[in-house]
Every structure is written in structure tokens, then in C-alpha cells.
N, C-alpha and C positions, 0 to 999 in steps of 0.2 A: 182577626181581630175586627172586619168592618162592623156586626152585630152590637159588638159592647162599645165601640167608640160611636157610632151611631144614636145606641140607647142611652150613653153620657151626654153628647151632646142634645139631644132632647130633651132631658131632663134638667141640664146645665140652661135653659133655652137658648140655645147657640144660634147665631143668623146663618145664614144661607151659605155664608162663604168661608165663615169656622166650619160648618160641615163640608162642605166640598175639602178645604184644607186636611180636614180629619181622614177624608177619603186618600187623600194623597200620601197621609202619612200612614195608615191600617192596608192599604192594600200591599206596601214592599214588604211591611212588617211582617204581613201577615204568611209572606211567602220566605222571609228570614226565618221566621220562627218552625216553619216546615223544613227548613233547611237544617237549619240547626238541630232539630229531630230527625232527620236522615241521620246527620252524622252522628249524633246520639245511639241511634239504633244498630249502627255498626261501626260505630270505633269508640262507644261507651267504655267505662270500667265496669265489671260485672260487680263491684261493690256499691254502685250509685244504678245503674241501668240493668243489670240482668250481665245473659253473657254478651259477650263483645260479639257480635256479628248474626242478634237473634231476629234482625229486618230480615238478611242473606233466607237463614234456613227457614222463616215463615213464608220466604217468596214474596215479599212484599217488592213492589218494583218502584224503589227510593228513585230521588233524583242521579243519587251514588252509581245505580244497576244504571240507568239510561245512559252518565256518562261513560259509567265505563264501558259500556258495549260501542261506544264510539270511539273510546281509545285504544281499548284492547287488540294486540293481535290476535291469530283466530284459536290458535293454542290458549291462550289466558282465558277468551272468551266460552271454550272449551271448559279450561275449571271454574269460572264462574257458573255457568249451568251445572253442571255437577253438583254444585252446593246449593243454586239458587230452589229454595220452596222444598230442601230435601233434608227429612227433622232427620235421617241416619246419617247425617254428614257428621264427621267428626271433627273434634276442635284444630285439628291440626289442617284440616283441609282448608277451613274456613279462613285458617290465620292465613294459608298459603294466598287467599284471594282476598282479605284485608293485602296483606302485604302487598299483591300487586295494585291494588287501590293506589296506594302510596306509592309506588315505584311509577305507575302510570300518570302521576299529575291527577287523578280522580278526587282524592280526599281535598287536595288544595286547590281544585278549579270549583268545588262546590262552594268551598271555604269561600273564595273570592266572591260567586255570585250573591254569599251570603251575606258577605261585608257589604258591597254592591246596593243590595235592597235596602239595607240598616241607613247607610249613608243616606239614599235616595229618601229613607222615611223621617229622618232625622233633619234632611235639608227642607222638608216639606213643611215642619211646623218654625215659627218665626214669631217673633214680638210685633210684628206690625200685624199678625190677624190674632195673637192668644195674650194670655198678661205672662210676665216675664217668670212668673212662676208657676203658671201653664205650660209654659215652654221645657223647664226645667222638669218637671215632670213628664211630660211627655218623651221628651228625650232617653229621662232616666227608664221610663217603662222600657221604651225599645230596646236599650242597651242590655234588659233585665230578659227581654223575651229572645232575644237572637242573641245573646253570651251566654246562656243559661247550661249550666254544665249537671243538670239531671229533669 
């Protein structure tokens, strides 16, 4: 998110203060975008994102996996590691891990972190630094990036 924001700032002849504010918007928004991607890669519907749990069977060490490793019991961690990076894992085995993530608060914790980063990004832009229209556009774009469904 930083690169496109800075490119827009340069092309729009933004002041140094505006560039600084855009970075304060882009940095947490980029993290919120990645957290949303992690959530979609594990909890997304098959119609929109492919198979639920694809990130797990592809062995991606997403924020969800890291959070699960902190929250899971030894037995639950074994189930996670049995599925993680195993293309032969059955949909049922993946489903068990997904349910464990919900039950242990992993999904909720990552969603809360995503919401916090989005709130931080939205708070970084105000009418003292940008036009009313610019603020509305940046906030709308932020919500679209962090709260997307695909």
C-alpha cells in the first residue's frame, strides 16, 4: 500500500506533511490488507477464494498459523502441523483445524487485529491534512481493502 500511496502523493504534488500522513495511513492499512488476505485464505468460501483452508495445505505461515501456535494445546498443535503444508490432507482434517481456530479464538484475534489496524489507518487521515473529498476517498479505500470478501 505504501508504494501506490507515495506514487499518488508525488503525482499529486503532496506536501511533506501529507506524505507523512499518507504513510501513517498506508502502513497499518497494508497490515490490515494482509490480515484480511490471511483470513480469506483459510476461512473464505470455495465459490470466492477456492477451497477453504488452502493456505494451510500450502504451508503458508500466516498470522492465523502463528496465532494458533500460541493458543493451541499440544494436541491441537499436532492437528495443525499434520495439515500444514500437506497437500494430501483431507477436507475433513482441514475442517477440524479451521474449527479449532474458531474455538480457540484465533480467527477472532486476527479479525480484531485487522480492525485495529484499519482504525489506525482511518484515524491517520483527517481534514486538517487533506481535503474533505480526499479524506472520504482514503477512508473508503481503506475499508474496501481491509474488509474485502475476495
